[in-house]
PDB file of N, H, CA, C and O in Angstrom:
ATOM      1  N   ILE A   1      95.333 141.478 119.135  1.00  0.00           N
ATOM      2  CA  ILE A   1      96.258 139.860 118.599  1.00  0.00           C
ATOM      3  C   ILE A   1      97.807 140.031 118.157  1.00  0.00           C
ATOM      4  O   ILE A   1      98.225 140.808 117.298  1.00  0.00           O
ATOM      5  N   PRO A   2      98.354 139.373 118.728  1.00  0.00           N
ATOM      6  CA  PRO A   2     100.354 140.038 118.880  1.00  0.00           C
ATOM      7  C   PRO A   2     100.663 138.845 117.161  1.00  0.00           C
ATOM      8  O   PRO A   2     100.315 137.728 116.778  1.00  0.00           O
ATOM      9  N   LYS A   3     101.349 139.796 116.732  1.00  0.00           N
ATOM     10  H   LYS A   3     101.631 140.704 117.043  1.00  0.00           H
ATOM     11  CA  LYS A   3     101.997 140.123 115.798  1.00  0.00           C
ATOM     12  C   LYS A   3     103.143 138.279 114.906  1.00  0.00           C
ATOM     13  O   LYS A   3     104.206 138.222 114.288  1.00  0.00           O
ATOM     14  N   VAL A   4     102.139 137.186 115.344  1.00  0.00           N
ATOM     15  H   VAL A   4     101.276 137.231 115.846  1.00  0.00           H
ATOM     16  CA  VAL A   4     103.135 135.974 115.525  1.00  0.00           C
ATOM     17  C   VAL A   4     102.464 134.924 113.590  1.00  0.00           C
ATOM     18  O   VAL A   4     101.724 135.231 112.656  1.00  0.00           O
ATOM     19  N   LYS A   5     103.100 134.017 113.867  1.00  0.00           N
ATOM     20  H   LYS A   5     103.701 133.768 114.626  1.00  0.00           H
ATOM     21  CA  LYS A   5     102.850 133.525 113.098  1.00  0.00           C
ATOM     22  C   LYS A   5     102.142 132.103 113.476  1.00  0.00           C
ATOM     23  O   LYS A   5     102.125 131.712 114.643  1.00  0.00           O
ATOM     24  N   LEU A   6     101.802 131.668 112.852  1.00  0.00           N
ATOM     25  H   LEU A   6     101.817 131.986 111.904  1.00  0.00           H
ATOM     26  CA  LEU A   6     100.467 130.159 113.345  1.00  0.00           C
ATOM     27  C   LEU A   6     100.923 129.277 112.586  1.00  0.00           C
ATOM     28  O   LEU A   6      99.994 128.935 111.855  1.00  0.00           O
ATOM     29  N   GLY A   7     102.416 128.352 112.192  1.00  0.00           N
ATOM     30  H   GLY A   7     103.171 128.630 112.786  1.00  0.00           H
ATOM     31  CA  GLY A   7     102.038 127.438 110.894  1.00  0.00           C
ATOM     32  C   GLY A   7     102.008 128.402 109.981  1.00  0.00           C
ATOM     33  O   GLY A   7     102.660 129.250 110.591  1.00  0.00           O
ATOM     34  N   ASN A   8     101.750 128.863 109.039  1.00  0.00           N
ATOM     35  H   ASN A   8     101.221 128.175 108.543  1.00  0.00           H
ATOM     36  CA  ASN A   8     101.261 129.449 107.752  1.00  0.00           C
ATOM     37  C   ASN A   8     100.429 130.191 108.370  1.00  0.00           C
ATOM     38  O   ASN A   8     100.385 131.337 107.925  1.00  0.00           O
ATOM     39  N   TYR A   9      99.872 130.010 109.075  1.00  0.00           N
ATOM     40  H   TYR A   9      99.907 129.078 109.436  1.00  0.00           H
ATOM     41  CA  TYR A   9      98.944 131.237 109.519  1.00  0.00           C
ATOM     42  C   TYR A   9      98.890 132.574 109.904  1.00  0.00           C
ATOM     43  O   TYR A   9      97.790 132.465 110.446  1.00  0.00           O
ATOM     44  N   ASP A  10      99.124 133.544 110.042  1.00  0.00           N
ATOM     45  H   ASP A  10     100.018 133.632 109.602  1.00  0.00           H
ATOM     46  CA  ASP A  10      99.348 134.891 109.919  1.00  0.00           C
ATOM     47  C   ASP A  10      98.386 135.452 111.515  1.00  0.00           C
ATOM     48  O   ASP A  10      97.346 136.094 111.370  1.00  0.00           O
ATOM     49  N   ALA A  11      98.856 135.137 112.792  1.00  0.00           N
ATOM     50  H   ALA A  11      99.701 134.615 112.910  1.00  0.00           H
ATOM     51  CA  ALA A  11      98.061 135.516 113.332  1.00  0.00           C
ATOM     52  C   ALA A  11      96.769 136.774 113.392  1.00  0.00           C
ATOM     53  O   ALA A  11      95.814 136.921 114.155  1.00  0.00           O
ATOM     54  N   GLU A  12      97.174 137.420 112.417  1.00  0.00           N
ATOM     55  H   GLU A  12      97.950 137.301 111.797  1.00  0.00           H
ATOM     56  CA  GLU A  12      96.948 138.983 112.441  1.00  0.00           C
ATOM     57  C   GLU A  12      95.574 139.288 111.443  1.00  0.00           C
ATOM     58  O   GLU A  12      94.850 140.247 111.177  1.00  0.00           O
ATOM     59  N   MET A  13      95.695 137.872 111.078  1.00  0.00           N
ATOM     60  H   MET A  13      96.283 137.093 111.294  1.00  0.00           H
ATOM     61  CA  MET A  13      94.830 138.250 109.899  1.00  0.00           C
ATOM     62  C   MET A  13      93.364 137.340 111.082  1.00  0.00           C
ATOM     63  O   MET A  13      92.373 137.567 110.388  1.00  0.00           O
ATOM     64  N   THR A  14      93.067 136.889 111.794  1.00  0.00           N
ATOM     65  H   THR A  14      93.871 136.705 112.358  1.00  0.00           H
ATOM     66  CA  THR A  14      92.032 136.484 112.674  1.00  0.00           C
ATOM     67  C   THR A  14      91.036 137.807 113.016  1.00  0.00           C
ATOM     68  O   THR A  14      89.819 137.789 113.195  1.00  0.00           O
ATOM     69  N   GLU A  15      91.918 138.911 113.047  1.00  0.00           N
ATOM     70  H   GLU A  15      92.907 138.927 112.902  1.00  0.00           H
ATOM     71  CA  GLU A  15      91.037 140.648 113.408  1.00  0.00           C
ATOM     72  C   GLU A  15      90.273 140.705 111.295  1.00  0.00           C
ATOM     73  O   GLU A  15      89.088 140.846 110.993  1.00  0.00           O
ATOM     74  N   GLU A  16      91.145 140.584 110.566  1.00  0.00           N
ATOM     75  H   GLU A  16      92.107 140.469 110.812  1.00  0.00           H
ATOM     76  CA  GLU A  16      90.382 140.889 109.332  1.00  0.00           C
ATOM     77  C   GLU A  16      89.473 140.283 109.109  1.00  0.00           C
ATOM     78  O   GLU A  16      88.387 140.855 109.018  1.00  0.00           O
ATOM     79  N   PHE A  17      89.592 138.745 108.920  1.00  0.00           N
ATOM     80  H   PHE A  17      90.474 138.280 108.994  1.00  0.00           H
ATOM     81  CA  PHE A  17      89.003 138.077 109.233  1.00  0.00           C
ATOM     82  C   PHE A  17      87.307 138.315 109.340  1.00  0.00           C
ATOM     83  O   PHE A  17      86.370 138.021 108.597  1.00  0.00           O
ATOM     84  N   PHE A  18      87.426 139.046 110.739  1.00  0.00           N
ATOM     85  H   PHE A  18      88.186 139.285 111.342  1.00  0.00           H
ATOM     86  CA  PHE A  18      86.389 139.491 111.384  1.00  0.00           C
ATOM     87  C   PHE A  18      85.546 140.457 111.506  1.00  0.00           C
ATOM     88  O   PHE A  18      84.362 140.592 111.813  1.00  0.00           O
ATOM     89  N   ARG A  19      86.675 141.291 111.106  1.00  0.00           N
ATOM     90  H   ARG A  19      87.637 141.181 110.857  1.00  0.00           H
ATOM     91  CA  ARG A  19      85.627 142.271 110.379  1.00  0.00           C
ATOM     92  C   ARG A  19      85.280 142.206 108.711  1.00  0.00           C
ATOM     93  O   ARG A  19      84.316 142.938 108.487  1.00  0.00           O
ATOM     94  N   ALA A  20      85.610 141.771 107.902  1.00  0.00           N
ATOM     95  H   ALA A  20      86.393 141.176 108.084  1.00  0.00           H
ATOM     96  CA  ALA A  20      85.602 141.535 106.879  1.00  0.00           C
ATOM     97  C   ALA A  20      84.140 140.394 107.318  1.00  0.00           C
ATOM     98  O   ALA A  20      83.098 140.758 106.772  1.00  0.00           O
ATOM     99  N   VAL A  21      84.052 139.544 107.915  1.00  0.00           N
ATOM    100  H   VAL A  21      84.898 139.248 108.358  1.00  0.00           H
ATOM    101  CA  VAL A  21      82.771 139.302 107.808  1.00  0.00           C
ATOM    102  C   VAL A  21      81.419 139.190 108.281  1.00  0.00           C
ATOM    103  O   VAL A  21      80.404 138.530 108.056  1.00  0.00           O
ATOM    104  N   ALA A  22      82.079 140.670 109.486  1.00  0.00           N
ATOM    105  H   ALA A  22      82.904 141.206 109.669  1.00  0.00           H
ATOM    106  CA  ALA A  22      80.566 141.766 110.099  1.00  0.00           C
ATOM    107  C   ALA A  22      80.646 142.765 108.638  1.00  0.00           C
ATOM    108  O   ALA A  22      79.513 143.176 108.391  1.00  0.00           O
ATOM    109  N   MET A  23      81.313 143.086 107.976  1.00  0.00           N
ATOM    110  H   MET A  23      82.234 142.752 108.176  1.00  0.00           H
ATOM    111  CA  MET A  23      81.290 144.193 106.935  1.00  0.00           C
ATOM    112  C   MET A  23      80.432 143.844 105.425  1.00  0.00           C
ATOM    113  O   MET A  23      80.039 144.436 104.420  1.00  0.00           O
ATOM    114  N   HIS A  24      80.450 142.093 106.184  1.00  0.00           N
ATOM    115  H   HIS A  24      80.770 141.612 107.001  1.00  0.00           H
ATOM    116  CA  HIS A  24      79.874 141.895 104.365  1.00  0.00           C
ATOM    117  C   HIS A  24      78.462 140.665 104.849  1.00  0.00           C
ATOM    118  O   HIS A  24      77.801 139.882 104.166  1.00  0.00           O
ATOM    119  N   SER A  25      78.454 141.030 106.473  1.00  0.00           N
ATOM    120  H   SER A  25      78.990 141.666 107.028  1.00  0.00           H
ATOM    121  CA  SER A  25      77.188 140.278 106.591  1.00  0.00           C
ATOM    122  C   SER A  25      76.114 141.070 106.881  1.00  0.00           C
ATOM    123  O   SER A  25      74.929 140.751 106.980  1.00  0.00           O
ATOM    124  N   GLY A  26      76.682 142.216 107.016  1.00  0.00           N
ATOM    125  H   GLY A  26      77.645 142.475 106.935  1.00  0.00           H
ATOM    126  CA  GLY A  26      75.953 142.812 108.229  1.00  0.00           C
ATOM    127  C   GLY A  26      75.712 143.018 109.749  1.00  0.00           C
ATOM    128  O   GLY A  26      75.235 144.039 110.244  1.00  0.00           O
ATOM    129  N   LEU A  27      76.100 141.930 110.407  1.00  0.00           N
ATOM    130  H   LEU A  27      76.487 141.101 110.005  1.00  0.00           H
ATOM    131  CA  LEU A  27      76.266 141.736 111.796  1.00  0.00           C
ATOM    132  C   LEU A  27      76.902 142.540 112.610  1.00  0.00           C
ATOM    133  O   LEU A  27      77.528 143.368 111.948  1.00  0.00           O
ATOM    134  N   THR A  28      77.075 142.726 114.077  1.00  0.00           N
ATOM    135  H   THR A  28      76.567 142.053 114.615  1.00  0.00           H
ATOM    136  CA  THR A  28      77.771 143.278 114.407  1.00  0.00           C
ATOM    137  C   THR A  28      77.876 142.968 116.060  1.00  0.00           C
ATOM    138  O   THR A  28      77.095 142.994 117.012  1.00  0.00           O
ATOM    139  N   LEU A  29      79.373 142.644 115.830  1.00  0.00           N
ATOM    140  H   LEU A  29      80.007 142.623 115.057  1.00  0.00           H
ATOM    141  CA  LEU A  29      80.573 141.452 116.468  1.00  0.00           C
ATOM    142  C   LEU A  29      80.779 142.722 117.160  1.00  0.00           C
ATOM    143  O   LEU A  29      80.739 143.916 116.863  1.00  0.00           O
ATOM    144  N   HIS A  30      81.059 141.883 118.388  1.00  0.00           N
ATOM    145  H   HIS A  30      81.092 140.914 118.629  1.00  0.00           H
ATOM    146  CA  HIS A  30      81.900 142.621 120.019  1.00  0.00           C
ATOM    147  C   HIS A  30      82.884 141.303 120.139  1.00  0.00           C
ATOM    148  O   HIS A  30      82.489 140.184 120.465  1.00  0.00           O
ATOM    149  N   ILE A  31      84.114 141.621 119.842  1.00  0.00           N
ATOM    150  H   ILE A  31      84.436 142.530 119.577  1.00  0.00           H
ATOM    151  CA  ILE A  31      84.724 139.949 120.514  1.00  0.00           C
ATOM    152  C   ILE A  31      86.154 141.043 121.062  1.00  0.00           C
ATOM    153  O   ILE A  31      86.823 141.976 120.616  1.00  0.00           O
ATOM    154  N   ARG A  32      86.067 140.333 122.103  1.00  0.00           N
ATOM    155  H   ARG A  32      85.524 139.575 122.465  1.00  0.00           H
ATOM    156  CA  ARG A  32      86.934 140.540 123.585  1.00  0.00           C
ATOM    157  C   ARG A  32      87.554 139.679 124.144  1.00  0.00           C
ATOM    158  O   ARG A  32      87.173 138.736 124.837  1.00  0.00           O
ATOM    159  N   VAL A  33      88.988 140.155 123.699  1.00  0.00           N
ATOM    160  H   VAL A  33      89.298 140.921 123.136  1.00  0.00           H
ATOM    161  CA  VAL A  33      90.075 138.542 124.389  1.00  0.00           C
ATOM    162  C   VAL A  33      90.474 139.742 125.791  1.00  0.00           C
ATOM    163  O   VAL A  33      90.981 140.863 125.836  1.00  0.00           O
ATOM    164  N   LEU A  34      89.838 138.624 126.960  1.00  0.00           N
ATOM    165  H   LEU A  34      89.426 137.714 126.923  1.00  0.00           H
ATOM    166  CA  LEU A  34      89.906 139.434 128.504  1.00  0.00           C
ATOM    167  C   LEU A  34      91.155 138.466 128.798  1.00  0.00           C
ATOM    168  O   LEU A  34      91.867 139.194 129.489  1.00  0.00           O
ATOM    169  N   CYS A  35      91.656 137.549 128.701  1.00  0.00           N
ATOM    170  H   CYS A  35      91.077 136.957 128.140  1.00  0.00           H
ATOM    171  CA  CYS A  35      92.526 137.268 128.947  1.00  0.00           C
ATOM    172  C   CYS A  35      93.368 136.259 128.330  1.00  0.00           C
ATOM    173  O   CYS A  35      92.819 135.730 127.364  1.00  0.00           O
ATOM    174  N   GLY A  36      94.635 135.794 128.613  1.00  0.00           N
ATOM    175  H   GLY A  36      95.082 136.224 129.398  1.00  0.00           H
ATOM    176  CA  GLY A  36      95.450 134.295 127.874  1.00  0.00           C
ATOM    177  C   GLY A  36      96.407 134.431 127.384  1.00  0.00           C
ATOM    178  O   GLY A  36      96.408 135.238 126.454  1.00  0.00           O
ATOM    179  N   ARG A  37      97.929 133.623 127.786  1.00  0.00           N
ATOM    180  H   ARG A  37      97.929 132.968 128.541  1.00  0.00           H
ATOM    181  CA  ARG A  37      99.091 134.249 126.593  1.00  0.00           C
ATOM    182  C   ARG A  37      98.817 132.996 125.115  1.00  0.00           C
ATOM    183  O   ARG A  37      98.882 133.414 123.958  1.00  0.00           O
ATOM    184  N   ASN A  38      98.579 131.787 125.364  1.00  0.00           N
ATOM    185  H   ASN A  38      98.526 131.448 126.303  1.00  0.00           H
ATOM    186  CA  ASN A  38      98.521 131.493 124.344  1.00  0.00           C
ATOM    187  C   ASN A  38      97.997 132.022 122.938  1.00  0.00           C
ATOM    188  O   ASN A  38      96.802 132.228 123.152  1.00  0.00           O
ATOM    189  N   VAL A  39      98.242 132.328 121.698  1.00  0.00           N
ATOM    190  H   VAL A  39      99.212 132.161 121.524  1.00  0.00           H
ATOM    191  CA  VAL A  39      97.741 133.246 120.784  1.00  0.00           C
ATOM    192  C   VAL A  39      97.309 131.667 120.059  1.00  0.00           C
ATOM    193  O   VAL A  39      96.846 131.935 118.950  1.00  0.00           O
ATOM    194  N   HIS A  40      97.297 130.452 120.234  1.00  0.00           N
ATOM    195  H   HIS A  40      97.673 130.234 121.134  1.00  0.00           H
ATOM    196  CA  HIS A  40      96.292 129.070 119.044  1.00  0.00           C
ATOM    197  C   HIS A  40      95.600 129.452 119.757  1.00  0.00           C
ATOM    198  O   HIS A  40      94.918 130.309 119.195  1.00  0.00           O
ATOM    199  N   HIS A  41      95.095 129.232 121.598  1.00  0.00           N
ATOM    200  H   HIS A  41      95.650 128.536 122.054  1.00  0.00           H
ATOM    201  CA  HIS A  41      94.226 129.076 121.772  1.00  0.00           C
ATOM    202  C   HIS A  41      93.086 130.275 122.240  1.00  0.00           C
ATOM    203  O   HIS A  41      91.889 130.270 122.529  1.00  0.00           O
ATOM    204  N   ILE A  42      93.779 130.932 122.177  1.00  0.00           N
ATOM    205  H   ILE A  42      94.751 130.936 121.942  1.00  0.00           H
ATOM    206  CA  ILE A  42      93.427 132.507 122.129  1.00  0.00           C
ATOM    207  C   ILE A  42      92.469 132.257 120.579  1.00  0.00           C
ATOM    208  O   ILE A  42      91.392 131.697 120.785  1.00  0.00           O
ATOM    209  N   ILE A  43      92.669 132.500 119.564  1.00  0.00           N
ATOM    210  H   ILE A  43      93.544 132.955 119.397  1.00  0.00           H
ATOM    211  CA  ILE A  43      92.444 132.320 118.519  1.00  0.00           C
ATOM    212  C   ILE A  43      91.486 130.993 117.791  1.00  0.00           C
ATOM    213  O   ILE A  43      90.819 130.835 116.768  1.00  0.00           O
ATOM    214  N   GLU A  44      91.738 130.472 118.566  1.00  0.00           N
ATOM    215  H   GLU A  44      92.280 130.600 119.397  1.00  0.00           H
ATOM    216  CA  GLU A  44      90.775 128.544 118.436  1.00  0.00           C
ATOM    217  C   GLU A  44      88.958 129.403 119.387  1.00  0.00           C
ATOM    218  O   GLU A  44      87.804 129.355 118.961  1.00  0.00           O
ATOM    219  N   ALA A  45      89.578 130.167 120.897  1.00  0.00           N
ATOM    220  H   ALA A  45      90.516 130.206 121.243  1.00  0.00           H
ATOM    221  CA  ALA A  45      88.478 130.376 120.986  1.00  0.00           C
ATOM    222  C   ALA A  45      87.317 131.343 120.894  1.00  0.00           C
ATOM    223  O   ALA A  45      86.129 131.218 121.193  1.00  0.00           O
ATOM    224  N   VAL A  46      88.102 132.465 120.329  1.00  0.00           N
ATOM    225  H   VAL A  46      89.067 132.566 120.086  1.00  0.00           H
ATOM    226  CA  VAL A  46      87.316 133.581 119.171  1.00  0.00           C
ATOM    227  C   VAL A  46      86.738 132.459 118.621  1.00  0.00           C
ATOM    228  O   VAL A  46      85.865 131.865 119.254  1.00  0.00           O
ATOM    229  N   PHE A  47      87.281 131.884 116.975  1.00  0.00           N
ATOM    230  H   PHE A  47      87.991 132.366 116.461  1.00  0.00           H
ATOM    231  CA  PHE A  47      86.422 131.552 116.105  1.00  0.00           C
ATOM    232  C   PHE A  47      85.410 130.452 116.938  1.00  0.00           C
ATOM    233  O   PHE A  47      84.344 130.296 116.341  1.00  0.00           O
ATOM    234  N   LYS A  48      85.525 129.714 118.112  1.00  0.00           N
ATOM    235  H   LYS A  48      86.390 129.840 118.597  1.00  0.00           H
ATOM    236  CA  LYS A  48      84.973 128.329 118.506  1.00  0.00           C
ATOM    237  C   LYS A  48      83.533 129.552 119.635  1.00  0.00           C
ATOM    238  O   LYS A  48      82.876 128.860 120.414  1.00  0.00           O
ATOM    239  N   ALA A  49      83.310 130.505 119.649  1.00  0.00           N
ATOM    240  H   ALA A  49      83.843 131.067 119.017  1.00  0.00           H
ATOM    241  CA  ALA A  49      82.578 131.548 120.292  1.00  0.00           C
ATOM    242  C   ALA A  49      81.756 132.010 119.066  1.00  0.00           C
ATOM    243  O   ALA A  49      80.548 132.023 118.828  1.00  0.00           O
ATOM    244  N   PHE A  50      82.835 132.378 118.388  1.00  0.00           N
ATOM    245  H   PHE A  50      83.816 132.368 118.581  1.00  0.00           H
ATOM    246  CA  PHE A  50      81.644 133.065 117.185  1.00  0.00           C
ATOM    247  C   PHE A  50      80.952 132.121 116.364  1.00  0.00           C
ATOM    248  O   PHE A  50      79.855 132.461 115.922  1.00  0.00           O
ATOM    249  N   ALA A  51      81.426 130.958 116.078  1.00  0.00           N
ATOM    250  H   ALA A  51      82.317 130.683 116.437  1.00  0.00           H
ATOM    251  CA  ALA A  51      80.400 129.830 115.411  1.00  0.00           C
ATOM    252  C   ALA A  51      79.201 129.034 116.396  1.00  0.00           C
ATOM    253  O   ALA A  51      78.303 128.371 115.877  1.00  0.00           O
ATOM    254  N   ARG A  52      79.345 129.217 117.976  1.00  0.00           N
ATOM    255  H   ARG A  52      80.075 129.755 118.398  1.00  0.00           H
ATOM    256  CA  ARG A  52      78.593 129.060 118.473  1.00  0.00           C
ATOM    257  C   ARG A  52      77.357 129.977 118.515  1.00  0.00           C
ATOM    258  O   ARG A  52      76.188 129.627 118.359  1.00  0.00           O
ATOM    259  N   ALA A  53      77.854 131.286 118.769  1.00  0.00           N
ATOM    260  H   ALA A  53      78.804 131.571 118.896  1.00  0.00           H
ATOM    261  CA  ALA A  53      77.251 132.197 118.821  1.00  0.00           C
ATOM    262  C   ALA A  53      75.764 132.418 117.282  1.00  0.00           C
ATOM    263  O   ALA A  53      74.539 132.522 117.356  1.00  0.00           O
ATOM    264  N   LEU A  54      76.865 132.399 115.927  1.00  0.00           N
ATOM    265  H   LEU A  54      77.860 132.314 115.867  1.00  0.00           H
ATOM    266  CA  LEU A  54      76.498 132.174 115.181  1.00  0.00           C
ATOM    267  C   LEU A  54      74.992 130.621 114.943  1.00  0.00           C
ATOM    268  O   LEU A  54      73.954 130.396 114.320  1.00  0.00           O
ATOM    269  N   SER A  55      75.608 130.204 115.610  1.00  0.00           N
ATOM    270  H   SER A  55      76.452 130.386 116.116  1.00  0.00           H
ATOM    271  CA  SER A  55      74.321 128.350 115.583  1.00  0.00           C
ATOM    272  C   SER A  55      73.646 129.578 116.423  1.00  0.00           C
ATOM    273  O   SER A  55      72.911 130.320 115.772  1.00  0.00           O
ATOM    274  N   GLU A  56      73.754 129.743 117.240  1.00  0.00           N
ATOM    275  H   GLU A  56      74.352 129.140 117.769  1.00  0.00           H
ATOM    276  CA  GLU A  56      72.471 129.931 118.203  1.00  0.00           C
ATOM    277  C   GLU A  56      71.403 130.877 117.576  1.00  0.00           C
ATOM    278  O   GLU A  56      70.175 130.844 117.662  1.00  0.00           O
ATOM    279  N   ALA A  57      72.584 132.082 116.650  1.00  0.00           N
ATOM    280  H   ALA A  57      73.581 132.109 116.580  1.00  0.00           H
ATOM    281  CA  ALA A  57      71.301 133.010 116.074  1.00  0.00           C
ATOM    282  C   ALA A  57      70.231 132.530 114.713  1.00  0.00           C
ATOM    283  O   ALA A  57      69.336 133.172 114.163  1.00  0.00           O
ATOM    284  N   VAL A  58      70.594 131.553 114.531  1.00  0.00           N
ATOM    285  H   VAL A  58      71.321 131.031 114.977  1.00  0.00           H
ATOM    286  CA  VAL A  58      70.348 131.218 112.722  1.00  0.00           C
ATOM    287  C   VAL A  58      69.214 129.638 113.453  1.00  0.00           C
ATOM    288  O   VAL A  58      68.274 129.139 112.833  1.00  0.00           O
ATOM    289  N   ALA A  59      69.678 129.212 114.774  1.00  0.00           N
ATOM    290  H   ALA A  59      70.441 129.617 115.277  1.00  0.00           H
ATOM    291  CA  ALA A  59      68.971 128.380 114.816  1.00  0.00           C
ATOM    292  C   ALA A  59      67.641 128.155 114.813  1.00  0.00           C
ATOM    293  O   ALA A  59      67.609 128.293 116.036  1.00  0.00           O
ATOM    294  N   HIS A  60      66.398 127.910 114.517  1.00  0.00           N
ATOM    295  H   HIS A  60      66.424 127.799 113.524  1.00  0.00           H
ATOM    296  CA  HIS A  60      64.800 127.141 114.199  1.00  0.00           C
ATOM    297  C   HIS A  60      64.137 127.565 116.144  1.00  0.00           C
ATOM    298  O   HIS A  60      64.413 126.979 117.190  1.00  0.00           O
ATOM    299  N   ASP A  61      63.393 128.567 115.944  1.00  0.00           N
ATOM    300  H   ASP A  61      63.169 129.043 115.094  1.00  0.00           H
ATOM    301  CA  ASP A  61      62.678 128.865 117.948  1.00  0.00           C
ATOM    302  C   ASP A  61      61.722 128.757 117.280  1.00  0.00           C
ATOM    303  O   ASP A  61      61.340 129.326 116.257  1.00  0.00           O
ATOM    304  N   PRO A  62      61.032 127.412 118.363  1.00  0.00           N
ATOM    305  CA  PRO A  62      59.426 126.698 117.664  1.00  0.00           C
ATOM    306  C   PRO A  62      58.311 128.190 117.641  1.00  0.00           C
ATOM    307  O   PRO A  62      57.530 128.496 116.741  1.00  0.00           O
ATOM    308  N   ARG A  63      58.559 128.896 118.889  1.00  0.00           N
ATOM    309  H   ARG A  63      59.194 128.647 119.621  1.00  0.00           H
ATOM    310  CA  ARG A  63      58.238 129.896 119.609  1.00  0.00           C
ATOM    311  C   ARG A  63      57.563 131.147 119.228  1.00  0.00           C
ATOM    312  O   ARG A  63      56.612 131.783 119.682  1.00  0.00           O
ATOM    313  N   VAL A  64      58.776 131.356 117.756  1.00  0.00           N
ATOM    314  H   VAL A  64      59.549 130.840 117.387  1.00  0.00           H
ATOM    315  CA  VAL A  64      58.414 132.831 117.028  1.00  0.00           C
ATOM    316  C   VAL A  64      57.669 132.637 115.610  1.00  0.00           C
ATOM    317  O   VAL A  64      58.202 132.601 114.501  1.00  0.00           O
ATOM    318  N   HIS A  65      56.701 132.555 115.836  1.00  0.00           N
ATOM    319  H   HIS A  65      56.268 132.585 116.737  1.00  0.00           H
ATOM    320  CA  HIS A  65      55.781 132.830 114.334  1.00  0.00           C
ATOM    321  C   HIS A  65      55.843 133.715 113.273  1.00  0.00           C
ATOM    322  O   HIS A  65      56.106 134.873 113.600  1.00  0.00           O
ATOM    323  N   GLY A  66      55.687 133.516 112.173  1.00  0.00           N
ATOM    324  H   GLY A  66      55.474 132.576 111.907  1.00  0.00           H
ATOM    325  CA  GLY A  66      55.191 134.815 111.032  1.00  0.00           C
ATOM    326  C   GLY A  66      56.646 135.595 110.885  1.00  0.00           C
ATOM    327  O   GLY A  66      56.739 136.796 110.633  1.00  0.00           O
ATOM    328  N   VAL A  67      57.494 134.915 111.038  1.00  0.00           N
ATOM    329  H   VAL A  67      57.419 133.939 111.242  1.00  0.00           H
ATOM    330  CA  VAL A  67      58.728 136.256 110.959  1.00  0.00           C
ATOM    331  C   VAL A  67      59.680 135.302 109.437  1.00  0.00           C
ATOM    332  O   VAL A  67      60.688 135.798 108.932  1.00  0.00           O
TER     333      VAL A  67
END
């Protein structure tokens, strides 16, 4: 992620945020930015994709029993 400021937000902190989440939660995260020019939209997409993946990962699956 480029070294830019988005308002008061330092875009470089995005990588640090996800590194901290992974280290302190025991998760393995694979985040790749394949394309894009607008840093705001890239960061927004990364957070949205993470939220959707996490939501799916913790969702109750009625087919799974005894876990």
